[in-house]
Backbone as JSON Lines, residues from 0, in Angstrom:
{"i":0,"aa":"X","n":[93.88,80.9,127.07],"ca":[93.43,81.89,128.06],"c":[93.81,83.28,127.58]}
{"i":1,"aa":"X","n":[92.98,84.24,127.87],"ca":[93.3,85.61,127.48],"c":[94.46,86.12,128.31]}
{"i":2,"aa":"X","n":[95.19,87.08,127.74],"ca":[96.37,87.61,128.42],"c":[96.02,88.2,129.77]}
{"i":3,"aa":"X","n":[94.92,88.99,129.82],"ca":[94.54,89.62,131.07],"c":[94.18,88.61,132.14]}
{"i":4,"aa":"X","n":[93.44,87.56,131.75],"ca":[93.03,86.53,132.71],"c":[94.24,85.79,133.25]}
{"i":5,"aa":"X","n":[95.16,85.42,132.37],"ca":[96.38,84.72,132.8],"c":[97.2,85.59,133.74]}
{"i":6,"aa":"X","n":[97.31,86.87,133.42],"ca":[98.09,87.78,134.26],"c":[97.5,87.89,135.66]}
{"i":7,"aa":"X","n":[96.19,87.99,135.75],"ca":[95.54,88.09,137.06],"c":[95.79,86.83,137.87]}
{"i":8,"aa":"X","n":[95.62,85.66,137.25],"ca":[95.88,84.39,137.95],"c":[97.33,84.32,138.39]}
{"i":9,"aa":"X","n":[98.23,84.73,137.51],"ca":[99.66,84.69,137.81],"c":[99.98,85.58,139.01]}
{"i":10,"aa":"X","n":[99.39,86.76,139.08],"ca":[99.65,87.67,140.19],"c":[99.09,87.12,141.51]}
{"i":11,"aa":"X","n":[97.91,86.53,141.44],"ca":[97.32,85.96,142.66],"c":[98.18,84.79,143.14]}
{"i":12,"aa":"X","n":[98.59,83.93,142.21],"ca":[99.46,82.82,142.57],"c":[100.79,83.29,143.11]}
{"i":13,"aa":"X","n":[101.34,84.34,142.53],"ca":[102.6,84.91,143.0],"c":[102.47,85.39,144.44]}
{"i":14,"aa":"X","n":[101.39,86.09,144.74],"ca":[101.16,86.59,146.1],"c":[101.0,85.42,147.09]}
{"i":15,"aa":"X","n":[100.25,84.39,146.68],"ca":[100.02,83.25,147.56],"c":[101.32,82.52,147.87]}
{"i":16,"aa":"X","n":[102.11,82.24,146.85],"ca":[103.38,81.55,147.08],"c":[104.36,82.44,147.84]}
{"i":17,"aa":"X","n":[104.32,83.75,147.6],"ca":[105.2,84.66,148.33],"c":[104.88,84.64,149.82]}
{"i":18,"aa":"X","n":[103.6,84.59,150.16],"ca":[103.2,84.49,151.57],"c":[103.73,83.2,152.18]}
{"i":19,"aa":"X","n":[103.61,82.1,151.44],"ca":[104.09,80.81,151.97],"c":[105.6,80.84,152.17]}
{"i":20,"aa":"X","n":[106.32,81.44,151.23],"ca":[107.77,81.54,151.38],"c":[108.17,82.43,152.54]}
{"i":21,"aa":"X","n":[107.51,83.57,152.66],"ca":[107.83,84.5,153.75],"c":[107.5,83.89,155.11]}
{"i":22,"aa":"X","n":[106.37,83.18,155.18],"ca":[106.0,82.55,156.45],"c":[107.03,81.51,156.87]}
{"i":23,"aa":"X","n":[107.52,80.74,155.92],"ca":[108.58,79.78,156.22],"c":[109.82,80.51,156.73]}
{"i":24,"aa":"X","n":[110.16,81.63,156.1],"ca":[111.32,82.41,156.52],"c":[111.2,82.94,157.93]}
{"i":25,"aa":"X","n":[110.03,83.46,158.28],"ca":[109.81,83.97,159.63],"c":[109.9,82.83,160.64]}
{"i":26,"aa":"X","n":[109.3,81.7,160.31],"ca":[109.35,80.55,161.22],"c":[110.78,80.07,161.45]}
{"i":27,"aa":"X","n":[111.64,80.22,160.44],"ca":[113.03,79.81,160.56],"c":[113.92,80.88,161.18]}
{"i":28,"aa":"X","n":[113.33,82.02,161.54],"ca":[114.09,83.07,162.2],"c":[115.01,83.87,161.3]}
{"i":29,"aa":"X","n":[114.67,83.97,160.0],"ca":[115.5,84.75,159.08],"c":[115.29,86.24,159.31]}
{"i":30,"aa":"X","n":[116.28,87.04,158.91],"ca":[116.12,88.49,159.01],"c":[115.24,88.97,157.86]}
{"i":31,"aa":"X","n":[114.97,90.29,157.83],"ca":[114.05,90.83,156.84],"c":[114.49,90.52,155.42]}
{"i":32,"aa":"X","n":[115.79,90.68,155.14],"ca":[116.28,90.4,153.79],"c":[116.08,88.93,153.43]}
{"i":33,"aa":"X","n":[116.38,88.05,154.38],"ca":[116.2,86.62,154.14],"c":[114.75,86.26,153.87]}
{"i":34,"aa":"X","n":[113.84,86.88,154.6],"ca":[112.4,86.62,154.39],"c":[111.98,87.09,153.0]}
{"i":35,"aa":"X","n":[112.47,88.25,152.58],"ca":[112.12,88.77,151.25],"c":[112.71,87.91,150.14]}
{"i":36,"aa":"X","n":[113.92,87.42,150.34],"ca":[114.52,86.52,149.35],"c":[113.7,85.25,149.22]}
{"i":37,"aa":"X","n":[113.32,84.68,150.35],"ca":[112.53,83.45,150.33],"c":[111.15,83.7,149.71]}
{"i":38,"aa":"X","n":[110.6,84.87,149.99],"ca":[109.31,85.24,149.42],"c":[109.38,85.3,147.89]}
{"i":39,"aa":"X","n":[110.41,85.97,147.36],"ca":[110.56,86.11,145.91],"c":[110.86,84.76,145.26]}
{"i":40,"aa":"X","n":[111.73,83.97,145.9],"ca":[112.1,82.68,145.33],"c":[110.9,81.75,145.24]}
{"i":41,"aa":"X","n":[110.13,81.67,146.32],"ca":[108.95,80.8,146.32],"c":[107.92,81.25,145.3]}
{"i":42,"aa":"X","n":[107.81,82.56,145.12],"ca":[106.78,83.12,144.24],"c":[107.12,83.0,142.76]}
{"i":43,"aa":"X","n":[108.39,82.97,142.41],"ca":[108.76,83.09,141.0],"c":[109.56,81.93,140.42]}
{"i":44,"aa":"X","n":[110.11,81.07,141.25],"ca":[110.99,80.01,140.74],"c":[110.29,79.1,139.74]}
{"i":45,"aa":"X","n":[109.05,78.71,140.04],"ca":[108.33,77.82,139.13],"c":[108.11,78.46,137.77]}
{"i":46,"aa":"X","n":[107.7,79.73,137.76],"ca":[107.48,80.43,136.51],"c":[108.76,80.66,135.72]}
{"i":47,"aa":"X","n":[109.84,80.94,136.44],"ca":[111.13,81.13,135.76],"c":[111.59,79.84,135.09]}
{"i":48,"aa":"X","n":[111.49,78.73,135.82],"ca":[111.86,77.43,135.24],"c":[111.0,77.11,134.02]}
{"i":49,"aa":"X","n":[109.71,77.38,134.11],"ca":[108.8,77.13,132.98],"c":[109.22,77.94,131.77]}
{"i":50,"aa":"X","n":[109.48,79.23,131.96],"ca":[109.83,80.09,130.84],"c":[111.16,79.68,130.21]}
{"i":51,"aa":"X","n":[112.12,79.27,131.03],"ca":[113.4,78.82,130.5],"c":[113.23,77.58,129.64]}
{"i":52,"aa":"X","n":[112.44,76.62,130.12],"ca":[112.19,75.39,129.35],"c":[111.48,75.71,128.04]}
{"i":53,"aa":"X","n":[110.54,76.66,128.07],"ca":[109.79,77.02,126.87],"c":[110.59,77.93,125.92]}
{"i":54,"aa":"X","n":[111.73,78.41,126.37],"ca":[112.52,79.33,125.56],"c":[111.97,80.74,125.55]}
{"i":55,"aa":"X","n":[111.06,81.03,126.5],"ca":[110.48,82.38,126.62],"c":[111.37,83.21,127.53]}
{"i":56,"aa":"X","n":[112.53,83.59,126.99],"ca":[113.5,84.31,127.8],"c":[113.67,85.75,127.32]}
{"i":57,"aa":"X","n":[114.04,86.67,128.25],"ca":[114.19,86.41,129.68],"c":[112.85,86.13,130.33]}
{"i":58,"aa":"X","n":[112.84,85.32,131.41],"ca":[111.58,84.99,132.08],"c":[110.82,86.25,132.5]}
{"i":59,"aa":"X","n":[109.49,86.18,132.38],"ca":[108.68,87.35,132.65],"c":[108.85,87.86,134.08]}
{"i":60,"aa":"X","n":[109.09,86.97,135.03],"ca":[109.24,87.4,136.43],"c":[110.48,88.24,136.66]}
{"i":61,"aa":"X","n":[111.43,88.18,135.71],"ca":[112.66,88.95,135.85],"c":[112.63,90.27,135.09]}
{"i":62,"aa":"X","n":[111.63,90.45,134.24],"ca":[111.56,91.69,133.46],"c":[110.35,92.55,133.82]}
{"i":63,"aa":"X","n":[109.35,91.95,134.45],"ca":[108.15,92.69,134.86],"c":[108.29,93.02,136.35]}
{"i":64,"aa":"X","n":[108.44,94.29,136.66],"ca":[108.69,94.73,138.04],"c":[107.57,94.35,139.0]}
{"i":65,"aa":"X","n":[106.38,94.08,138.46],"ca":[105.24,93.79,139.33],"c":[105.41,92.5,140.12]}
{"i":66,"aa":"X","n":[106.12,91.53,139.55],"ca":[106.34,90.27,140.28],"c":[107.21,90.51,141.51]}
{"i":67,"aa":"X","n":[108.25,91.3,141.35],"ca":[109.1,91.64,142.49],"c":[108.32,92.45,143.51]}
{"i":68,"aa":"X","n":[107.52,93.4,143.01],"ca":[106.75,94.25,143.92],"c":[105.74,93.43,144.73]}
{"i":69,"aa":"X","n":[105.06,92.5,144.07],"ca":[104.08,91.66,144.77],"c":[104.79,90.79,145.81]}
{"i":70,"aa":"X","n":[105.94,90.25,145.45],"ca":[106.7,89.41,146.38],"c":[107.16,90.2,147.6]}
{"i":71,"aa":"X","n":[107.66,91.4,147.35],"ca":[108.12,92.25,148.46],"c":[106.94,92.64,149.35]}
{"i":72,"aa":"X","n":[105.83,93.0,148.74],"ca":[104.63,93.36,149.52],"c":[104.2,92.2,150.42]}
{"i":73,"aa":"X","n":[104.14,91.01,149.84],"ca":[103.75,89.83,150.62],"c":[104.76,89.54,151.72]}
{"i":74,"aa":"X","n":[106.05,89.69,151.4],"ca":[107.09,89.46,152.39],"c":[107.03,90.44,153.54]}
{"i":75,"aa":"X","n":[106.83,91.72,153.24],"ca":[106.73,92.74,154.29],"c":[105.48,92.53,155.14]}
{"i":76,"aa":"X","n":[104.39,92.21,154.48],"ca":[103.13,91.96,155.2],"c":[103.31,90.81,156.19]}
{"i":77,"aa":"X","n":[103.96,89.75,155.73],"ca":[104.17,88.59,156.59],"c":[105.16,88.9,157.71]}
{"i":78,"aa":"X","n":[106.22,89.62,157.38],"ca":[107.26,89.92,158.38],"c":[106.71,90.78,159.52]}
{"i":79,"aa":"X","n":[105.92,91.79,159.17],"ca":[105.44,92.73,160.19],"c":[104.06,92.39,160.75]}
{"i":80,"aa":"X","n":[103.35,91.48,160.09],"ca":[102.04,91.07,160.58],"c":[101.98,89.55,160.68]}
{"i":81,"aa":"X","n":[103.07,88.98,161.1],"ca":[103.17,87.52,161.14],"c":[102.11,86.89,162.04]}
{"i":82,"aa":"X","n":[101.83,87.54,163.18],"ca":[100.85,86.98,164.11],"c":[99.48,86.86,163.45]}
{"i":83,"aa":"X","n":[99.14,87.86,162.63],"ca":[97.84,87.81,161.93],"c":[97.81,86.67,160.92]}
{"i":84,"aa":"X","n":[98.9,86.53,160.17],"ca":[98.97,85.44,159.19],"c":[98.91,84.1,159.9]}
{"i":85,"aa":"X","n":[99.61,83.98,161.01],"ca":[99.72,82.71,161.72],"c":[98.4,82.28,162.36]}
{"i":86,"aa":"X","n":[97.51,83.25,162.57],"ca":[96.22,82.88,163.16],"c":[95.39,82.03,162.2]}
{"i":87,"aa":"X","n":[95.66,82.16,160.92],"ca":[95.0,81.29,159.95],"c":[95.54,79.87,160.15]}
{"i":88,"aa":"X","n":[94.69,78.9,159.99],"ca":[95.11,77.52,160.22],"c":[96.1,77.08,159.14]}
{"i":89,"aa":"X","n":[97.27,76.67,159.61],"ca":[98.31,76.19,158.7],"c":[98.52,77.13,157.51]}
{"i":90,"aa":"X","n":[98.94,78.37,157.76],"ca":[99.0,79.36,156.68],"c":[99.93,78.98,155.53]}
{"i":91,"aa":"X","n":[101.08,78.38,155.83],"ca":[101.99,78.0,154.75],"c":[101.3,77.01,153.82]}
{"i":92,"aa":"X","n":[100.68,76.0,154.39],"ca":[100.03,74.98,153.56],"c":[98.84,75.55,152.8]}
{"i":93,"aa":"X","n":[98.09,76.45,153.42],"ca":[96.94,77.05,152.75],"c":[97.37,77.88,151.54]}
{"i":94,"aa":"X","n":[98.3,78.81,151.75],"ca":[98.74,79.66,150.65],"c":[99.52,78.85,149.61]}
{"i":95,"aa":"X","n":[100.24,77.83,150.07],"ca":[100.96,76.96,149.15],"c":[99.98,76.22,148.24]}
{"i":96,"aa":"X","n":[98.85,75.76,148.81],"ca":[97.85,75.06,148.01],"c":[97.21,75.98,146.99]}
{"i":97,"aa":"X","n":[96.96,77.23,147.38],"ca":[96.39,78.21,146.45],"c":[97.37,78.46,145.3]}
{"i":98,"aa":"X","n":[98.63,78.73,145.65],"ca":[99.63,78.97,144.62],"c":[99.84,77.77,143.72]}
{"i":99,"aa":"X","n":[99.82,76.59,144.3],"ca":[100.0,75.35,143.53],"c":[98.94,75.23,142.44]}
{"i":100,"aa":"X","n":[97.68,75.41,142.83],"ca":[96.6,75.28,141.86],"c":[96.66,76.33,140.75]}
{"i":101,"aa":"X","n":[96.91,77.57,141.13],"ca":[96.94,78.65,140.15],"c":[98.12,78.51,139.19]}
{"i":102,"aa":"X","n":[99.29,78.18,139.72],"ca":[100.47,78.08,138.87],"c":[100.42,76.85,137.97]}
{"i":103,"aa":"X","n":[99.82,75.76,138.46],"ca":[99.72,74.56,137.63],"c":[98.9,74.84,136.37]}
{"i":104,"aa":"X","n":[97.78,75.56,136.52],"ca":[96.94,75.83,135.35],"c":[97.59,76.88,134.44]}
{"i":105,"aa":"X","n":[98.26,77.86,135.02],"ca":[98.94,78.86,134.19],"c":[100.06,78.21,133.38]}
{"i":106,"aa":"X","n":[100.84,77.34,134.03],"ca":[101.93,76.66,133.34],"c":[101.45,75.8,132.19]}
{"i":107,"aa":"X","n":[100.4,75.03,132.43],"ca":[99.86,74.18,131.37],"c":[99.26,75.02,130.25]}
{"i":108,"aa":"X","n":[98.54,76.08,130.62],"ca":[97.93,76.95,129.62],"c":[98.95,77.65,128.74]}
{"i":109,"aa":"X","n":[100.02,78.14,129.35],"ca":[101.06,78.83,128.58],"c":[101.75,77.87,127.64]}
{"i":110,"aa":"X","n":[101.98,76.64,128.1],"ca":[102.62,75.64,127.25],"c":[101.76,75.32,126.03]}
{"i":111,"aa":"X","n":[100.45,75.19,126.24],"ca":[99.56,74.92,125.12],"c":[99.56,76.07,124.12]}
{"i":112,"aa":"X","n":[99.56,77.3,124.63],"ca":[99.56,78.47,123.75],"c":[100.81,78.53,122.88]}
{"i":113,"aa":"X","n":[101.92,78.01,123.4],"ca":[103.17,78.04,122.64],"c":[103.38,76.78,121.81]}
{"i":114,"aa":"X","n":[102.34,75.97,121.69],"ca":[102.4,74.83,120.79],"c":[102.96,73.55,121.37]}
{"i":115,"aa":"X","n":[103.14,73.49,122.67],"ca":[103.61,72.26,123.3],"c":[102.47,71.25,123.31]}
{"i":116,"aa":"X","n":[102.79,69.99,123.11],"ca":[101.77,68.95,123.11],"c":[101.17,68.71,124.48]}
{"i":117,"aa":"X","n":[100.13,67.87,124.55],"ca":[99.43,67.62,125.81],"c":[100.32,67.11,126.94]}
{"i":118,"aa":"X","n":[101.18,66.13,126.64],"ca":[102.05,65.57,127.68],"c":[103.01,66.63,128.2]}
{"i":119,"aa":"X","n":[103.64,67.35,127.27],"ca":[104.57,68.41,127.68],"c":[103.87,69.5,128.47]}
{"i":120,"aa":"X","n":[102.63,69.84,128.09],"ca":[101.89,70.88,128.8],"c":[101.58,70.45,130.23]}
{"i":121,"aa":"X","n":[101.23,69.18,130.41],"ca":[100.97,68.68,131.77],"c":[102.24,68.73,132.6]}
{"i":122,"aa":"X","n":[103.35,68.29,132.02],"ca":[104.62,68.3,132.77],"c":[105.05,69.71,133.14]}
{"i":123,"aa":"X","n":[104.85,70.66,132.23],"ca":[105.22,72.04,132.53],"c":[104.26,72.66,133.54]}
{"i":124,"aa":"X","n":[103.01,72.21,133.54],"ca":[102.08,72.66,134.57],"c":[102.54,72.21,135.95]}
{"i":125,"aa":"X","n":[102.97,70.95,136.04],"ca":[103.48,70.43,137.31],"c":[104.73,71.19,137.73]}
{"i":126,"aa":"X","n":[105.66,71.39,136.79],"ca":[106.9,72.1,137.09],"c":[106.62,73.51,137.6]}
{"i":127,"aa":"X","n":[105.7,74.21,136.95],"ca":[105.36,75.56,137.38],"c":[104.75,75.56,138.78]}
{"i":128,"aa":"X","n":[103.92,74.55,139.04],"ca":[103.26,74.49,140.34],"c":[104.2,74.16,141.49]}
{"i":129,"aa":"X","n":[105.09,73.21,141.28],"ca":[105.93,72.73,142.39],"c":[107.26,73.45,142.49]}
{"i":130,"aa":"X","n":[107.68,74.14,141.43],"ca":[109.02,74.72,141.4],"c":[109.31,75.69,142.53]}
{"i":131,"aa":"X","n":[108.36,76.58,142.82],"ca":[108.57,77.57,143.88],"c":[108.71,76.92,145.24]}
{"i":132,"aa":"X","n":[107.86,75.92,145.51],"ca":[107.94,75.23,146.79],"c":[109.24,74.47,146.95]}
{"i":133,"aa":"X","n":[109.72,73.87,145.87],"ca":[110.99,73.14,145.93],"c":[112.14,74.08,146.27]}
{"i":134,"aa":"X","n":[112.22,75.2,145.57],"ca":[113.3,76.16,145.83],"c":[113.2,76.73,147.25]}
{"i":135,"aa":"X","n":[111.98,77.05,147.69],"ca":[111.77,77.54,149.06],"c":[112.31,76.55,150.08]}
{"i":136,"aa":"X","n":[111.97,75.28,149.91],"ca":[112.4,74.27,150.88],"c":[113.91,74.07,150.85]}
{"i":137,"aa":"X","n":[114.49,74.08,149.65],"ca":[115.94,73.89,149.54],"c":[116.7,75.03,150.2]}
{"i":138,"aa":"X","n":[116.18,76.25,150.09],"ca":[116.86,77.4,150.68],"c":[116.88,77.35,152.21]}
{"i":139,"aa":"X","n":[115.93,76.65,152.81],"ca":[115.94,76.52,154.27],"c":[116.42,75.12,154.68]}
{"i":140,"aa":"X","n":[117.04,74.43,153.72],"ca":[117.7,73.14,153.96],"c":[116.72,72.1,154.54]}
{"i":141,"aa":"X","n":[115.66,71.86,153.8],"ca":[114.76,70.78,154.18],"c":[114.36,70.02,152.92]}
{"i":142,"aa":"X","n":[113.97,68.75,153.1],"ca":[113.58,67.94,151.96],"c":[112.36,68.58,151.3]}
{"i":143,"aa":"X","n":[112.41,68.84,149.98],"ca":[111.27,69.47,149.31],"c":[109.98,68.71,149.57]}
{"i":144,"aa":"X","n":[108.92,69.46,149.86],"ca":[107.65,68.86,150.17],"c":[107.11,67.99,149.05]}
{"i":145,"aa":"X","n":[107.47,68.32,147.79],"ca":[106.97,67.54,146.66],"c":[107.42,66.1,146.74]}
{"i":146,"aa":"X","n":[108.51,65.82,147.48],"ca":[109.03,64.46,147.59],"c":[108.45,63.69,148.76]}
{"i":147,"aa":"X","n":[107.72,64.37,149.64],"ca":[107.26,63.66,150.82],"c":[105.87,64.07,151.31]}
{"i":148,"aa":"X","n":[105.31,65.17,150.79],"ca":[104.04,65.64,151.3],"c":[102.86,64.92,150.69]}
{"i":149,"aa":"X","n":[101.7,65.09,151.34],"ca":[100.47,64.45,150.9],"c":[100.02,64.97,149.53]}
{"i":150,"aa":"X","n":[100.15,64.12,148.52],"ca":[99.61,64.4,147.19],"c":[99.89,65.82,146.72]}
{"i":151,"aa":"X","n":[101.16,66.21,146.69],"ca":[101.54,67.56,146.3],"c":[101.63,67.66,144.77]}
{"i":152,"aa":"X","n":[102.57,66.92,144.2],"ca":[102.7,66.94,142.74],"c":[101.48,66.32,142.07]}
{"i":153,"aa":"X","n":[100.84,65.35,142.73],"ca":[99.65,64.72,142.17],"c":[98.52,65.75,142.02]}
{"i":154,"aa":"X","n":[98.4,66.65,142.99],"ca":[97.39,67.7,142.9],"c":[97.67,68.62,141.72]}
{"i":155,"aa":"X","n":[98.94,68.98,141.53],"ca":[99.32,69.81,140.38],"c":[99.04,69.06,139.07]}
{"i":156,"aa":"X","n":[99.3,67.76,139.08],"ca":[99.01,66.93,137.91],"c":[97.53,66.99,137.55]}
{"i":157,"aa":"X","n":[96.66,66.89,138.54],"ca":[95.22,66.95,138.3],"c":[94.82,68.29,137.68]}
{"i":158,"aa":"X","n":[95.34,69.38,138.25],"ca":[95.02,70.69,137.72],"c":[95.46,70.87,136.28]}
{"i":159,"aa":"X","n":[96.68,70.44,135.98],"ca":[97.21,70.57,134.62],"c":[96.44,69.68,133.65]}
{"i":160,"aa":"X","n":[96.08,68.48,134.1],"ca":[95.32,67.57,133.24],"c":[93.98,68.16,132.84]}
{"i":161,"aa":"X","n":[93.31,68.82,133.76],"ca":[92.01,69.41,133.45],"c":[92.14,70.54,132.42]}
{"i":162,"aa":"X","n":[93.22,71.3,132.52],"ca":[93.45,72.36,131.52],"c":[93.66,71.76,130.14]}
{"i":163,"aa":"X","n":[94.48,70.71,130.08],"ca":[94.76,70.06,128.8],"c":[93.51,69.37,128.25]}
{"i":164,"aa":"X","n":[92.77,68.69,129.13],"ca":[91.54,68.03,128.7],"c":[90.51,69.05,128.23]}
{"i":165,"aa":"X","n":[90.41,70.16,128.95],"ca":[89.48,71.21,128.55],"c":[89.83,71.78,127.18]}
{"i":166,"aa":"X","n":[91.11,71.94,126.92],"ca":[91.56,72.43,125.62],"c":[91.19,71.45,124.52]}
{"i":167,"aa":"X","n":[91.38,70.17,124.79],"ca":[91.06,69.14,123.79],"c":[89.55,69.06,123.52]}
{"i":168,"aa":"X","n":[88.76,69.34,124.54],"ca":[87.3,69.26,124.41],"c":[86.67,70.57,123.95]}
{"i":169,"aa":"X","n":[87.5,71.6,123.78],"ca":[86.99,72.87,123.3],"c":[86.35,73.74,124.36]}
{"i":170,"aa":"X","n":[86.66,73.49,125.62],"ca":[86.11,74.35,126.68],"c":[86.7,75.75,126.58]}
{"i":171,"aa":"X","n":[85.97,76.76,127.02],"ca":[86.57,78.09,127.13],"c":[87.77,78.02,128.08]}
{"i":172,"aa":"X","n":[88.9,78.6,127.72],"ca":[90.11,78.5,128.55],"c":[89.9,78.93,130.0]}
{"i":173,"aa":"X","n":[89.08,79.97,130.2],"ca":[88.86,80.44,131.57],"c":[88.16,79.38,132.4]}
{"i":174,"aa":"X","n":[87.22,78.65,131.81],"ca":[86.51,77.6,132.53],"c":[87.44,76.44,132.86]}
{"i":175,"aa":"X","n":[88.24,76.05,131.87],"ca":[89.19,74.95,132.09],"c":[90.2,75.33,133.17]}
{"i":176,"aa":"X","n":[90.68,76.57,133.12],"ca":[91.64,77.02,134.12],"c":[91.05,77.06,135.51]}
{"i":177,"aa":"X","n":[89.81,77.56,135.61],"ca":[89.15,77.62,136.91],"c":[88.91,76.22,137.47]}
{"i":178,"aa":"X","n":[88.47,75.32,136.6],"ca":[88.22,73.94,137.05],"c":[89.51,73.29,137.51]}
{"i":179,"aa":"X","n":[90.59,73.49,136.77],"ca":[91.87,72.9,137.15],"c":[92.41,73.45,138.45]}
{"i":180,"aa":"X","n":[92.31,74.76,138.63],"ca":[92.83,75.38,139.86],"c":[92.03,74.94,141.08]}
{"i":181,"aa":"X","n":[90.7,74.9,140.94],"ca":[89.86,74.5,142.06],"c":[90.08,73.03,142.42]}
{"i":182,"aa":"X","n":[90.17,72.18,141.4],"ca":[90.37,70.75,141.65],"c":[91.71,70.5,142.33]}
{"i":183,"aa":"X","n":[92.75,71.18,141.87],"ca":[94.07,71.04,142.47],"c":[94.06,71.5,143.92]}
{"i":184,"aa":"X","n":[93.46,72.66,144.17],"ca":[93.4,73.21,145.52],"c":[92.63,72.27,146.47]}
{"i":185,"aa":"X","n":[91.48,71.79,146.02],"ca":[90.66,70.94,146.88],"c":[91.34,69.61,147.17]}
{"i":186,"aa":"X","n":[91.97,69.01,146.16],"ca":[92.67,67.75,146.39],"c":[93.81,67.94,147.37]}
{"i":187,"aa":"X","n":[94.57,69.01,147.2],"ca":[95.69,69.29,148.11],"c":[95.19,69.52,149.54]}
{"i":188,"aa":"X","n":[94.1,70.29,149.67],"ca":[93.57,70.6,150.99],"c":[93.03,69.34,151.66]}
{"i":189,"aa":"X","n":[92.3,68.51,150.9],"ca":[91.78,67.27,151.47],"c":[92.91,66.33,151.87]}
{"i":190,"aa":"X","n":[93.96,66.29,151.06],"ca":[95.1,65.44,151.38],"c":[95.75,65.87,152.69]}
{"i":191,"aa":"X","n":[95.84,67.2,152.9],"ca":[96.42,67.72,154.14],"c":[95.54,67.36,155.33]}
{"i":192,"aa":"X","n":[94.24,67.62,155.18],"ca":[93.32,67.41,156.3],"c":[93.17,65.93,156.65]}
{"i":193,"aa":"X","n":[93.21,65.06,155.64],"ca":[92.92,63.64,155.89],"c":[94.17,62.76,155.83]}
{"i":194,"aa":"X","n":[95.32,63.37,155.58],"ca":[96.55,62.61,155.59],"c":[96.73,61.69,154.4]}
{"i":195,"aa":"X","n":[96.08,61.99,153.27],"ca":[96.24,61.15,152.08],"c":[97.65,61.32,151.54]}
{"i":196,"aa":"X","n":[98.29,60.24,151.19],"ca":[99.61,60.31,150.59],"c":[99.91,59.03,149.83]}
{"i":197,"aa":"X","n":[100.9,59.11,148.96],"ca":[101.34,57.95,148.22],"c":[102.17,57.06,149.14]}
{"i":198,"aa":"X","n":[102.37,55.79,148.77],"ca":[103.21,54.92,149.59],"c":[104.59,55.52,149.8]}
{"i":199,"aa":"X","n":[105.1,55.4,151.0],"ca":[106.41,55.96,151.35],"c":[107.45,54.85,151.36]}
{"i":200,"aa":"X","n":[108.63,55.15,150.79],"ca":[109.7,54.16,150.75],"c":[110.19,53.83,152.16]}
{"i":201,"aa":"X","n":[110.41,52.54,152.39],"ca":[110.92,52.08,153.67],"c":[112.29,51.43,153.47]}
{"i":202,"aa":"X","n":[113.16,51.74,154.41],"ca":[114.52,51.17,154.32],"c":[114.47,49.66,154.59]}
{"i":203,"aa":"X","n":[115.22,48.93,153.81],"ca":[115.34,47.49,154.03],"c":[116.57,47.2,154.9]}
{"i":204,"aa":"X","n":[116.38,46.42,155.91],"ca":[117.49,46.09,156.79],"c":[118.13,44.76,156.41]}
């Protein structure tokens, strides 16, 4: 993927995840600082983890001021216009699904560019997609959605797989990325609407 295209996707995903983090913070009754912390953590944790694993340090989210600025903007928008955000149906899940799809394809694409093999690229795509949501949930002391929600990591897996498959088949990176992001988003949204999920562990008595 071209640098400009990846950057645009990364910024959109950052804003989407920041909204989801901030919305969770407002729902939990956090103060303004707490909402902004949750916004930044949800927006950047996945990318930071990806960059650390790839050895691309310091992580771009910590050296490029725009990631912090986008997170703060999203956090302030949510904090002061929460009623508007909340009018959207299930805003946390909607923005989370958008961020999941965009970050999964960016993570897989960046891994491929740095010479990681197909399996590693898929795994890093998943890590990038789910990392922000995991940190967001842990900060508000709840079980991460990736462990219990409807096809969360599976949706990220689909998005990352399409990027890797597109690379192997010689597709233009932008097309593969778009296909992966859309497929991930649609699968996640359908899973939410229809209650699709993997088998859940049951306690044995």
